Residue, then its C-alpha position, 0 to 999 in steps of 0.5 A: x500499499x505504501x508503494x502504491x501510495x508512493x506512486x499515485x502522489x506524483x501527477x504525471x504517474x496519475x495521468x498515465x495510470x488513467x490513460x492505461x486503465x481506459x485502454x484496458x476497459x476497451x480490451x475484450x478477450x475471445x472466449x469459445x468465440x464470444x468477447x467478454x468485457x473485462x469487468x468482472x475481476x480486474x475492474x472489481x478487484x483492481x481498477x475500482x479500488x484504484x480509482x477510489x484510491x486516486x479519488x481520495x488522494x486527489x482530494x487530499x492533495x487539493x484540501x487536506x495538504x493545504x492545511x497541512x503545509x507548514x508555511x508559505x515562503x514569502x522570501x526564496x532565491x532559486x538562483x545566487x550571485x553567479x546565476x546558478x541554482x536549484x532546478x525547480x522541480x528538485x526544488x518542488x520535492x525540496x518543499x515536499x509537503x512542508x511548504x505550500x507556496x513560495x514567492x520565487x526569484x533569483x538574485x538581481x546581481x551578477x558577481x563579476x569575476x576578475x581574473x587579475x583579482x581572484x585569478x582561477x577562484x570563480x567567486x559565487x558571493x558577493x563577500x568573497x571578492x572585491x570585485x564589483x556586482x552588476x545588473x543581470x536581467x536575464x534573471x527575470x527570464x530565466x525564472x519565467x522559463x523555469x516556472x513555465x516548465x512546470x504543470x499548472x498545478x505545480x505552477x500554483x505553488x509558486x508566484x515569481x517575482x521581476x528582479x532584474x532591474x536597477x532601481x536607480x534607473x529612469x528605464x527601470x520600469x519599462x523593463x517591468x512592463x517588457x517582461x510582463x508583456x514577454x510572459x504574461x500570466x507568469x509574475x505576481x510582483x517584483x523583489x526582492x530588490x535593494x535600496x541600501x544594503x550593508x556591503x552590497x549597495x557601495x559594490x554595486x557599478x554605476x550610480x547608487x540606489x537611493x530612497x528618494x530617486x524619482x526613478x524608484x517613485x516611477x516604479x512604485x507608481x507603476x506597481x500600484x497601476x498594475x497591482x505587482x506586490x513589491x518586496x523591498x529590501x532597505x536596511x534599517x541603519x548604516x553599519x556601525x553607526x556612531x553614537x548620536x548619529x542621525x538615522x537617515x534611513x528612517x526618515x527616508x524610508x518613511x517618506x517613501x512609503x508616504x508617496x506610495x499608499x497605493x502600493x502595497x510593499x513587504x519591507x524584507x527582514x524588517x530592515x536588520x542585516x548581518x551587521x545592521x542590528x535592530x536599532x533601540x526600541x526597535x519594536x515600540x517604533x515599529x507598533x507605532x508605524x503599524x498603529x498609523x492607518x496611513x502605513x495600511x499598505x506596509x507589511x513586515x518580512x521577518x525572513x533570514x536565519x540573520x533576522x531570527x538570530x536577532x528576534x531570538x537572542x534574548x527572551x525579552x527580545x522574542x516576547x517583545x517581537x511576539x507582542x507586536x505580531x500579536x497586536x498586528x497580526x495580518x501585518x507579518x509574513x515569513x520567508x526563509x531567504x535561502x539561496x538555492x538549497x540543496x536539501x529540505x532540512x538546510x531550507x527549512x532551518x529558520x522554522x526551527x530557530x523561530x520555535x521560541x517565537x512561535x510559542x508565544x503567537x496566539x493561533x490566529x497570529x501564528x497561522x496568519x504569519x506563516x501561511x494566511x497572510x501570504x495567501x491574501x497578498x499574493x492572491x490579490x496581487x495575482x488577480x490585479x496583475x492578470x486583470x493589468x495583462x488582459x487589458x495592456x498585453x496584446 
């Protein structure tokens, strides 16, 4: 029975089985110069139970397994900084029955390999060399083609995102429109894309992205028009700030949110990083921001194991974070922020790290954080983007 269940859990195998069964039902055996339909034993003893099993399994996958998924992953990179990664069908196996849906994107930046710098060593991460990063727009085509290689049922588990644009470029919005028109029916949003990020921003060739750049305003205005969901990375502070230094990041970020009230924005990692630590009274400040109705379009992402380290560093930090999530359960999402995983254990490591947080959440807040808010936000974005495509893609 376990072998049968394992076999029939694959959709392609189900299709093959149905085809074979239909062929069998058409076969007639010649017996004493007469033809008898093969029904009495084969159908009753083999085919009928198989059909019943398939019916149960199909119903269980479409409904029961949806409820049994542990989370929907709001932040996942299929490829790394040299555009290499996990095959999407392999990733489906890694997701297994633990992860329901995934916001799918690559990394918009390519690490330059300069032989004069690192010789025969090809760096695959931005901290492995002094060479610059540059924007790699083909990442969007790669994600789209990977998505299109899947069955419709498999595609339903992914929300591809556009990332291959330079947010300092006034033409960036044209790239986003071009991607939507080239791959209609694929993308749900944009991001994760970066404005200010420790170590990364200073390595990107060309003019640096800023929060007050009209190019960024053009992008977010178009997202409001088209319904594209935005995943924005911007650190909450500069690395190694001096005591008393003005935190201009927060002021500019607040102004950006105010300028784009009709754009749904997910603020990645709540603004923290490896070096950029939570600022003093960050949860209290976040509480005040979420209480302001002007910020109802802004959501907080607590993905990444580095963020989990801060949130679970002390019982006080965990309790303060849980209190804010419990107070605003509709405003938080969670993701893994894993890059090109090879196995499920490493992919879902963050769930173990966040156990102390989950224990302090109300059942409602926990369900919305892990799955509910993702479904609400990404479903709404899908619908709006498909409507925009219907009106604008010829």
